[in-house]
N, C-alpha and C positions, 0 to 999 in steps of 0.2 A: 368247500373247495376254494372259494375266493379269498379265504383268510390265510391260506398257506403262505402266500408271498409276504404278508405282513409278519407272520411268525418268523419267517426266514430272515427278514431284515432286522427284526428285534434281536434274534440270536446273534447275528453278525455284529450289531452295535455292542452287545454285551461282551462278546469275545474281543472286539477291538479295544474296548475300555479296559478290560482286565489285562490285555496285552500291554497297553500303554502304561498302566499302573505298575506292572512288573518291570517295564523298561526304565521307568522313573526311579524305582527302588534300586535297580541294578546300577543306574548311573550314580546314585547317591553312594552306594556301596563301593563303587569304583574310584571315588575321590581319594587320592593318596593322603595318608595321615600327615599332619603338620609336625615337623621335628621341633621338640621343645627341650629346654634345660630346666631342671627342677632343683629345688632346695628343700631340705627338711627343717622344720621349725626347731630351734634350740633356744630355750630360755637362758637368759644371761645370769640368772641368780645362782647357777652352779659354782661360779667363781666368787669367793668371798671378797675379792678386791674390786675396786671401781674400774670398770671397763667401758670405754666409749669408742665411737667410730670417728675416723678422721680421714684426711686426704693429704697426700704428699704434694708439695709444690716447691719450686725453685726459690731460694732465698733472694736471688737477684733476678728480677724479671721486669719487663717494661712493655707497655702498649704505646707505640709511637704514633703521634698525630702531628698535625700542622696548624699554624695560626692563620693561614691564608687560604683563600678559595682559588681553585684552579684545576685544570685537567691533568691527570697523571700522564706524564710524558713517557716514562719508562720505569719499569721495576727491574732492578739490577740483580736481585737474589731470588732464590726459590725456598720454599718451606723445607726445613731440614738441613739447610746449608749453613756451614760454619762461617762466621764473619769476625772481623777484627774491629777493635775500637776505632771509630772515625771512618769506617768504610761506608761508601755511598750505597744506600738501600733503595731509595725511591727519588725520582726526579719529577717535579711538578712544573708544568709550563709556566715560565717566568718572563714571557715577552713583555708584559706590561711593566714589570720591574726593570727590565733592561731599558725600556723607553724612559721610565722615570729617572733611572740612573744617568742617562744621557742628558736629560734636562738639568739634573742637579750638577753634573760636571760643567755644563755651560754656565750655570749660575755661579759656580765657584770661580770660573775664569773671569766673569764680569765683576764679581765682588773683589777679586784679587787686583784687577786693574784699577778699580775705584779706590781700593785701600792704598795701593802704591802711590797713586796720584795725590790722595789726601795727605799721605805721610810726607811727601816732598813739600807740599804747600805748608804743612804744619811746621816742618823744620826750617823752611825759608822764613816764615813769619816770626819764629822764635829768634832767629838771627837779627831780623829787622827790628824787632821789639827791643833786643839788647842794645841796638845802635840808636834807639829812640827814633826809628824811621817808620814805625807802625804803632798804632794806638792799642790800648788794652782791649777795646771792643773788637778790633780786627783779629787780634790774637785769640780771643775767646771764640769768635766765629770759626776760625780755622781749627781750633782745638775740638769744638763740637763736631765739625765736619769729619775730622780724623777719627774721633771716637765712634761715630755712627758707621763709618766705612769699616772700621775694625769689627764692630758688632755684626754687620751684615755678612762679613767674611766668616766669622765664627758660626753664625746661623747656617750658612751654606754648608760648612764642613760638618756640622752636627746632622744636617739633613742627609748628607751622604752616609754618615754612620748609621742612621736609621734605615735607609734603603739597603745598605750592605747587610744589616742584621736580618732583614726580611729574606734575603737570599738564603740564609741558613734554614728557613722554614720551607723554602722551595726545594732544597736538597736535604732529604732526611738521611742522617747518618747514624751509625750504631753508637750508642752511648757507652757501650762496654763490649768486650769480646765475648761471644756466645754463639747460640744457635737460633736461627729463625724458626719459630714455632707456629706461626699463623700469619695469614694474609687475608685481609677483608676487603680488598679493592683490586680492580683490574686496570690494565693500561687503557687509557681513553675515558675512564670514569671520572666524575667530578669529585674532587676532595674538598670537604668542608671543614672549617675550623673546629677543632676539638674531636673530630671523628677519628676513631682508631683506624690506622692504616695497616700496620704491621706489628706483630708481637715477637719478642725474643726473650731468651733467658740464658743465664750463665750456667753451664753444667758443673757438676761436682759438689755444689753446696745445696743441700735440701733441708726442708723443714716440714713439719706436719702441723696442719690446722685441725684442731679438735674442739668440740663443744661439750662443756661440762655442765650438768644440771645445777641449779641454784642451791640445792641441798648439800652439794659436795664442794662447791667452789672455794670455801674458806679453808679447806684442807690442802689445796694445791698451792705450792710455793715455788718461786723462782729458784732455779738451780737444782731442783729435784731430778733424780734419774728415773726414767720410765722405760718400759719394754713396748716396742712397736712391732706388730705382726702384720706383714704384707701377705694377704691370702693368695693373691694372684701368682706369687712366686714361692709361696710356702717358706718364707724366711722371717726370722725374728731379728729386729734391729734395736740398737740402743740409742736413746736420745736423752737430751737434757732440756728441762722446761726453761724457755728463754723469755716468755712473755705471758702474763696472765691479765686478761681484761677485767676491769672493775665495773663494767656496765653491761647490761643485757637489754638496753633500751630498744635496739633494733633486731634482737635475736630471740625474742619470745621466751625469755627466762633461761636461755642457754648462754654460757659465758665462754668466749673464745680463749683458747689456750694454744700457744705456739710452742713447738718442741723442735729444737735443733738436733738433727740427726748427726751421729758421729761419722767421720769418713769411713767408707767401706768399699770393698771390691764387688759387693753384691749389685747386680744390674737393676737398680731402681730407676724409675722414671716419674716425672711430674704427672700428677693426675691419678696415680694408683691409690686405691682405697685401702685403709689400714684399720687395725684395731689397736687402741692404745690402752695399756694397763698401768694405772697409777698405783704406787705402793701405799695406798690408804684403804682401810676397810670401809665397806659400805655402811651407811647409817640405816636405821630402821625404816626410813622413808623410801629406801631403794632396794630393800631386801626381798620384795615380792617378785614373783615370776614376771619377768619383763620379756615380751616377744617383740623383736625388731625385724622388719623386712625392708628390702631396698625400695626406695621411692619409685624407681622406674618400673617396678613390678606391679604397681597398683594401677587400677582402672578407675577413672573418675568420670562420672556422668552426672552433671549438675552438682547437687550437694551430696550425692552418694559416692562412696568409695568401696571398691571391691577388689577381689583377687581371684585369679583362675587357679583352681585346685584340681587334683586328679580324681576323676570319677570312675565307677566300675566300667570295665570294658574299654579302658584307655580312651576316655573322652574328657574334654575340658569342661569343668563346671564353674560358673561364675558365682562366687560367694560374696555377699555384702558384709562389710566389716564396720566396726566402730574404732576409729583411730585416735591416737593421743598426740604427744609431742613429737617434734622432729629432732633427731640426733644426727646432725650432719646430713648425710645422704640416706639415712634410714628413718623409718617411721615406726612409732610404737603402736602395737595392736592391742586395744583394750578388750575387744570381744570379737568372736567370729572365727578364731583360729586357735588351735591348741598345740601344745608341745608334742612333737613327734609326727605331726601332719606334714604332708608335702604340698608344695605349691609351685606354680610355673614362674620362673624368673624371666625367661626370654623365649621367643618363638621365631622360627624361620618362616613366618607367614602370618596371615590375619586370623587371630583367634576369635571364636564366638562360642556361645553357650551350646554345648553338645558337639563341638568339633572333634573329629578323630585326631589323636595325637600319637606320636612315638617319642619315647624318652631317649635322649642322647646320652 
């Protein structure tokens, strides 16, 4: 009879534990799935012609900076605003320059007075020397005094030119007519020499930067016509090869090729990713099935590189891969992924292995 209370307590603990376990599983099941965007692997060998990835950029673009240090007094434009050549974009505090300019102007006044006085004495002694009323030594002394005063005045004027030139770096103006595309500083922040402050580009003229593997670069010639496909707008553009790099020292065996796009009414923007098809056939070195995935879809942990794929039951599965060369913004997959498989390109939330997902 004395053991019944203990049995009752044990039964209560077991029931409570099972109930908590069920609640935990219910909470897990109630977590909403993460919306994701997927893409299906498509090997590039189906096309007999050389195809590489590239990126559209403006032909005329600039990152503006200053050569002086100072606080940003005012930013006169906003990102996306159209500006004209010579329009004021950023004003940097120039109180120290104004003080220096005042000192230079005072120096010019002093040097001018000394120059005028020396000039009068020089001309007077020239007349006295002509009348044999002054010696050669006295004339030489007056000549030297005049030349020194002239040099001091010239130095003062050049110093003013130097200070005036520095005012150009305190007032950042647009080097050409275009659109402000970026701003990397705020009012009141310290601007340092060489630090980019504002970016702009001229609309209308675009080019594509693409990287060609070393096995194919000798076939690419200036002036050749290529097809450029912009996937984001599903449009094909025409372009002409305008520049072919002859060095891949800093691009890991990939050679930079620039393609000037023909004028078009298609709404293209700088930064769009494209696929460039060159009118040359692939060599035997590039005819194998090549799988490329976007760089931003990869997951890197230390020296490991992975990719989230679709698992049974609409869950995300992290799969480790072996990667190869970079082709612009895409990476070659050597193993771990096959043609026809789907993988997650982007997600509206934090992915993890086994996370519930919903395909958009």
